C-alpha positions as CSV (number, residue, x, y, z in Angstrom):
1,M,70.5,98.9,138.8
2,N,73.3,96.4,139.3
3,S,72.3,92.7,139.4
4,K,74.3,90.7,141.8
5,K,74.2,87.9,139.3
6,Q,75.8,90.0,136.6
7,I,78.6,91.4,138.8
8,G,79.3,88.7,141.4
9,G,80.0,85.6,139.6
10,A,82.7,85.7,136.9
11,A,84.7,82.5,137.1
12,M,87.7,83.5,135.1
13,I,88.7,87.1,134.6
14,L,86.8,88.1,137.7
15,V,85.2,91.5,137.9
16,L,84.2,91.7,141.5
17,G,82.8,95.0,142.6
18,V,85.6,97.2,141.2
19,A,85.0,98.4,137.7
20,G,87.6,97.0,135.3
21,A,89.5,95.1,138.0
22,A,90.6,91.6,137.0
23,S,91.7,88.8,139.2
24,A,93.3,85.7,137.7
25,V,95.7,83.2,139.2
26,E,98.0,81.5,136.8
27,Y,99.6,78.1,137.4
28,T,103.3,77.9,136.5
29,G,104.4,74.8,138.5
30,T,105.7,71.5,137.3
31,L,103.3,68.5,137.2
32,T,104.5,65.0,137.7
33,A,102.2,62.3,139.2
34,G,100.8,58.8,138.7
35,R,97.1,58.6,137.8
36,L,94.0,56.4,138.1
37,P,92.7,54.5,135.1
38,R,90.5,56.4,132.7
39,A,86.8,55.5,132.4
40,S,85.1,53.9,129.5
41,V,81.6,54.8,128.3
42,M,80.2,51.6,129.8
43,D,81.9,52.3,133.1
44,R,80.2,55.7,133.2
45,C,76.8,54.2,132.5
46,S,77.2,51.6,135.3
47,E,77.7,54.4,137.8
48,L,74.0,55.2,137.6
49,T,73.3,52.4,140.1
50,M,76.3,52.9,142.3
51,D,76.3,54.7,145.6
52,P,78.3,56.8,146.3
53,P,79.0,58.2,142.9
54,V,82.3,57.1,141.3
55,A,85.0,59.5,140.2
56,R,86.6,58.7,136.8
57,L,89.8,60.5,135.8
58,A,89.2,62.3,132.5
59,A,92.4,64.4,132.1
60,S,95.5,64.8,134.2
61,A,96.8,68.1,135.5
62,S,99.8,68.0,133.1
63,E,97.4,67.5,130.2
64,L,95.3,70.5,131.3
65,K,98.3,72.7,132.1
66,L,96.6,73.4,135.5
67,P,97.1,72.3,139.1
68,F,93.9,70.3,138.9
69,D,93.0,66.9,137.6
70,R,89.7,66.6,135.7
71,Y,87.2,63.9,136.8
72,T,83.7,62.9,135.8
73,T,80.9,61.3,137.7
74,I,77.1,60.6,137.3
75,D,74.6,62.5,139.3
76,E,71.1,61.6,140.4
77,Y,69.6,62.9,137.1
78,G,71.9,60.7,135.1
79,R,74.0,63.6,133.9
80,E,77.8,63.3,133.4
81,I,79.2,65.9,135.8
82,T,82.7,67.3,135.3
83,F,84.7,68.4,138.3
84,Y,88.3,69.3,139.1
85,L,90.4,68.3,142.1
86,S,93.7,69.9,142.9
87,T,96.7,67.6,142.8
88,A,98.1,66.3,146.1
89,L,100.9,68.3,147.6
90,F,100.5,71.2,145.3
91,K,103.0,74.0,145.9
92,P,102.5,77.3,144.0
93,G,105.3,77.7,141.4
94,G,106.9,74.4,142.4
95,E,106.7,70.7,141.8
96,I,103.5,69.0,142.8
97,N,104.9,65.6,143.5
98,P,108.3,63.9,143.4
99,A,108.8,62.0,140.2
100,G,107.0,58.7,140.2
101,A,105.0,59.4,143.4
102,P,101.3,58.9,142.9
103,A,99.2,62.0,143.7
104,D,96.0,60.1,144.2
105,T,97.0,57.7,147.0
106,A,97.5,58.0,150.7
107,S,101.1,57.1,150.3
108,N,102.3,60.7,150.0
109,N,104.2,62.3,152.8
110,A,101.2,64.5,153.9
111,G,98.9,61.5,154.4
112,P,95.2,61.8,153.8
113,T,94.0,65.4,153.2
114,P,90.4,66.8,153.4
115,I,88.6,68.6,150.6
116,A,87.5,72.2,150.4
117,V,84.7,72.6,147.9
118,F,84.7,76.0,146.3
119,L,81.5,77.1,144.4
120,Q,81.9,79.8,141.8
121,G,79.5,82.8,141.3
122,S,76.9,83.3,138.7
123,G,77.1,82.9,134.9
124,G,78.0,80.4,132.3
125,G,81.7,80.9,132.1
126,S,84.2,78.1,132.7
127,L,86.2,77.7,135.9
128,F,89.3,78.2,133.8
129,G,90.4,80.4,131.0
130,E,93.2,80.7,128.5
131,L,95.3,83.8,127.6
132,P,96.3,84.6,124.0
133,D,99.8,83.2,124.6
134,G,98.3,79.8,125.7
135,R,98.8,80.1,129.4
136,R,95.8,79.0,131.5
137,Y,94.4,80.5,134.6
138,G,91.6,80.0,137.1
139,G,89.2,82.0,139.2
140,L,88.9,82.2,143.0
141,Q,89.5,78.5,143.5
142,N,93.1,79.1,142.5
143,I,93.5,81.8,145.1
144,L,92.2,79.4,147.7
145,L,94.6,76.7,146.4
146,T,97.6,79.0,147.1
147,L,96.8,78.7,150.8
148,A,96.5,74.9,150.9
149,D,100.2,74.1,151.4
150,G,99.5,70.4,151.4
151,R,96.8,70.7,154.2
152,F,93.8,70.3,151.9
153,R,92.8,69.8,148.3
154,V,90.4,72.1,146.4
155,L,87.4,70.8,144.5
156,C,85.4,72.8,142.0
157,V,82.6,71.7,139.7
158,E,82.0,72.9,136.2
159,K,78.4,73.9,135.7
160,P,76.5,71.5,133.4
161,G,76.4,72.9,129.9
162,V,79.6,74.9,130.3
163,A,82.6,74.0,128.1
164,F,86.1,74.0,129.4
165,L,87.8,77.5,128.9
166,S,84.6,79.1,127.5
167,Q,83.7,82.5,128.7
168,A,80.4,84.4,129.2
169,T,80.1,87.9,127.9
170,P,79.6,89.9,130.0
171,P,81.2,87.8,132.8
172,G,78.7,86.5,135.4
173,S,75.8,86.4,132.9
174,A,74.2,83.8,130.8
175,E,74.4,85.8,127.6
176,G,75.8,83.8,124.7
177,C,75.8,80.6,126.8
178,T,74.5,77.2,125.7
179,D,70.8,76.3,125.9
180,E,71.9,73.3,127.9
181,F,73.4,75.6,130.6
182,K,70.2,77.7,130.6
183,R,68.0,74.6,131.1
184,E,70.2,73.0,133.7
185,H,71.1,75.9,135.9
186,T,68.6,75.8,138.7
187,P,69.4,75.5,142.4
188,E,68.0,72.0,142.7
189,R,69.9,70.6,139.6
190,W,73.1,72.5,140.4
191,T,73.0,71.2,144.0
192,A,72.7,67.6,142.7
193,A,75.7,68.1,140.5
194,I,77.8,69.5,143.3
195,V,76.7,66.8,145.7
196,A,77.6,64.0,143.3
197,A,81.0,65.5,142.5
198,T,81.8,66.0,146.2
199,R,80.9,62.5,147.2
200,A,82.7,61.0,144.3
201,A,85.9,62.9,145.2
202,R,85.6,62.0,148.9
203,A,85.6,58.3,147.8
204,L,89.0,58.6,146.2
205,P,92.1,57.2,147.9
206,G,94.1,59.7,150.0
207,I,91.1,61.8,151.1
208,D,90.4,62.6,154.8
209,T,86.7,62.4,155.2
210,S,86.6,63.5,158.8
211,T,86.0,67.1,157.8
212,L,84.4,68.8,154.8
213,L,84.4,72.5,153.9
214,I,81.7,73.8,151.5
215,A,82.5,77.4,150.5
216,G,81.2,79.8,147.9
217,H,81.2,83.4,146.8
218,S,78.2,85.4,145.6
219,E,75.8,82.9,143.9
220,G,78.2,80.3,145.1
221,G,77.6,81.4,148.6
222,D,73.9,80.9,148.3
223,M,74.7,77.5,146.8
224,A,77.0,76.6,149.8
225,A,73.9,76.8,152.0
226,H,71.8,74.7,149.7
227,V,74.5,72.1,149.3
228,G,75.2,72.1,153.0
229,A,71.5,71.3,153.6
230,A,71.8,68.4,151.2
231,M,75.0,67.0,152.7
232,P,74.9,66.2,156.4
233,E,78.6,65.2,156.1
234,A,79.5,68.9,155.6
235,T,81.2,70.0,158.8
236,H,82.0,73.6,157.8
237,I,80.1,76.1,155.5
238,A,81.5,79.4,154.3
239,I,79.0,81.9,152.8
240,L,80.9,84.7,151.2
241,S,79.2,87.9,150.0
242,A,75.9,86.0,149.8
243,G,73.0,84.8,151.8
244,G,69.8,86.3,153.0
245,P,66.0,85.6,152.7
246,T,65.9,85.3,148.8
247,Q,67.5,86.9,145.8
248,L,64.2,88.6,145.2
249,F,64.7,90.4,148.5
250,D,68.3,91.2,147.5
251,M,67.2,92.8,144.3
252,A,64.5,94.9,146.0
253,E,66.9,96.1,148.6
254,L,69.4,97.1,146.0
255,A,66.8,99.0,144.1
256,R,65.8,100.9,147.3
257,R,69.3,102.3,147.8
258,E,69.9,106.0,147.2
259,Q,71.5,106.4,143.8
260,T,72.1,110.1,143.9
261,P,72.6,112.4,146.9
262,G,69.2,113.6,148.2
263,E,67.2,111.3,146.0
264,N,63.6,111.3,147.1
265,A,61.9,108.3,148.6
266,A,59.3,108.1,145.8
267,D,61.9,107.5,143.1
268,R,63.5,104.8,145.2
269,E,60.2,103.0,145.8
270,A,59.4,103.2,142.2
271,R,62.5,101.2,141.4
272,V,61.4,98.6,144.0
273,D,58.1,98.4,142.3
274,G,60.0,97.8,139.1
275,V,61.7,94.8,140.6
276,Y,58.4,93.2,141.5
277,E,56.9,94.0,138.1
278,T,59.9,92.3,136.5
279,W,59.3,89.3,138.8
280,A,55.7,89.2,137.8
281,R,56.8,89.2,134.1
282,I,59.2,86.4,134.8
283,M,56.6,84.3,136.4
284,Q,54.3,84.6,133.4
285,D,56.7,82.2,131.7
286,P,58.9,80.9,134.5
287,D,60.6,78.0,132.6
288,S,61.6,80.0,129.5
289,I,65.2,79.9,128.5
290,E,64.5,82.3,125.6
291,K,63.1,85.2,127.6
292,S,65.5,86.9,130.0
293,E,65.9,89.6,132.5
294,W,69.0,91.1,134.1
295,G,71.3,89.0,131.9
296,H,69.8,85.6,132.8
297,P,66.8,83.5,131.5
298,N,63.5,83.4,133.3
299,R,64.2,79.8,134.3
300,R,67.2,80.9,136.3
301,W,65.4,83.7,138.1
302,S,62.2,81.8,138.8
303,T,64.1,79.1,140.6
304,F,66.9,81.0,142.3
305,M,64.7,83.8,143.5
306,K,62.5,81.3,145.3
307,A,65.3,79.4,147.0
308,S,66.1,80.8,150.4
309,P,69.7,80.5,151.6
310,V,68.6,81.3,155.1
311,Q,66.1,78.4,155.2
312,S,68.7,76.1,153.7
313,A,71.4,77.2,156.2
314,L,69.0,76.6,159.1
315,K,68.8,73.0,158.1
316,C,72.6,72.5,158.4
317,N,74.4,71.2,161.4
318,A,77.7,72.6,160.3
319,K,79.7,75.5,161.6
320,F,79.4,78.7,159.6
321,F,81.8,81.4,158.4
322,L,80.3,84.5,157.0
323,A,82.3,87.3,155.3
324,Y,80.8,90.3,153.6
325,G,81.6,93.9,152.8
326,T,79.4,96.8,154.0
327,L,79.7,98.6,150.7
328,D,78.6,95.6,148.6
329,T,76.6,96.8,145.6
330,S,75.8,93.3,144.3
331,V,74.4,91.7,147.5
332,P,73.0,94.1,150.0
333,V,74.7,94.1,153.4
334,E,71.2,93.8,154.9
335,S,70.8,90.3,153.4
336,C,74.0,89.2,155.0
337,D,73.0,90.7,158.4
338,V,69.7,88.8,158.2
339,L,71.5,85.6,157.6
340,R,73.8,86.2,160.6
341,A,70.9,87.1,162.9
342,Q,68.8,84.1,161.8
343,L,71.7,81.6,162.3
344,T,72.7,83.1,165.6
345,A,69.1,83.1,166.9
346,A,68.8,79.4,166.0
347,G,71.9,78.6,168.1
348,K,74.2,77.9,165.2
349,D,78.0,78.2,165.5
350,V,78.7,81.4,163.5
351,T,81.9,83.2,162.9
352,V,81.6,86.5,161.1
353,D,84.0,88.7,159.2
354,R,82.0,91.9,158.5
355,R,84.3,94.0,156.5
356,I,83.8,97.8,156.8
357,G,84.1,99.9,153.7
358,E,84.7,96.9,151.4
359,D,82.7,95.8,148.3
360,H,81.5,92.5,146.9
361,G,85.1,91.3,146.3
362,Y,86.5,92.6,149.6
363,S,88.2,95.5,147.9
364,K,88.5,99.2,148.5
365,E,89.1,101.8,145.8
366,G,92.5,101.3,144.2
367,Q,93.2,98.0,145.9
368,D,94.3,94.8,144.1
369,P,91.1,92.8,144.1
370,R,93.1,89.6,144.9
371,A,94.3,91.1,148.2
372,G,90.9,91.2,149.9
373,F,90.1,87.6,148.9
374,T,93.5,86.4,150.1
375,Q,92.8,88.0,153.5
376,V,89.3,86.5,153.7
377,F,90.5,83.1,152.5
378,T,93.3,83.1,155.1
379,K,90.9,83.7,157.9
380,L,88.6,81.1,156.4
381,V,91.3,78.4,156.4
382,E,92.4,79.3,159.9
383,W,88.8,79.0,161.1
384,W,88.3,75.6,159.4
385,G,91.5,74.1,160.8
386,P,91.9,71.5,158.0
387,N,94.7,69.7,160.0
388,G,92.0,68.1,162.1
389,H,92.5,70.4,165.1
390,G,89.0,72.0,164.8
391,V,88.1,75.7,164.6
392,N,90.9,78.1,165.4
393,A,88.9,81.3,165.4
394,R,86.3,82.4,167.9
395,S,82.6,81.9,167.1
396,G,80.0,84.6,167.1
397,N,82.4,87.5,166.2
């Protein structure tokens, strides 16, 4: 049985529902910009008592060879959180800023721009990777960035315990990852890291705080709901190929699916029983990072399988955008339909892109996996309306 957390979350070379298909967006533009002062260790320590969290520049885009600056901040647990914010006025394949013009001030021609937070899927891989020839690339956040055109900036957060450019094998799993990552990666602690990074970034000069998009794919979509519940300032939430009652429900529904034509119901129910037997085994040692199932430690499953994206989403006052494929084999379409029904029944503002015949990565057989994401992200940006003109798409589709 496929685990949605093994398939859905690779952050670099992304295997998303199509066997062997890879999606990577490489940056080739020129980077020229002024920067904020770097932080000292004492500066970082002092942030523990500051509200909101303070962003400290750790590396410039030109140093990273990426269209993102690296920042750090301190979260409520006292951890140093690393996040990346796309440079102002980024143009794919072109120059980010005129020579000498500061990227992190409101003095650029575009004026203040809002932030789109993008949350990656499962696993302990970095947001960015490096090819053998030294070129660097990013995951889905880079595809979203190609649509920004100066209208918004993209923020992404490195999971605590994940080193820059490191990769999980297989992608989307925790296998071979650090013990720190395995300890830290729970919904509660991951939410705290994302909230701290987002609030620190929104306090930077040149940021429009009148609107805030929280978007995520796969595990990141579940997290978008949890983060939205923790951030009343979030105005728009996009849950992509994710959502539903719990991940335990997801796993049981996937197990129940017919795997061979004419498969009898007893075999399917036996697989469902196997899911609940595995859950019982996890809960015998729920905090263990040494014991694992489905490519992740018990600690990850015992926390994520209890956290309900539906319940978190219902606590949000934001507008919602849901996108999911009907042939998703990583997150059952039934889970996404439950999320849609619950939000609609609660009177939430919901826009839905239910994609017939597409998989977890919005692809059909033989299709470039980036194409589906580009289509969905285009609809998402149009719906958000980051220019301050509100939602452009109809609600309740």
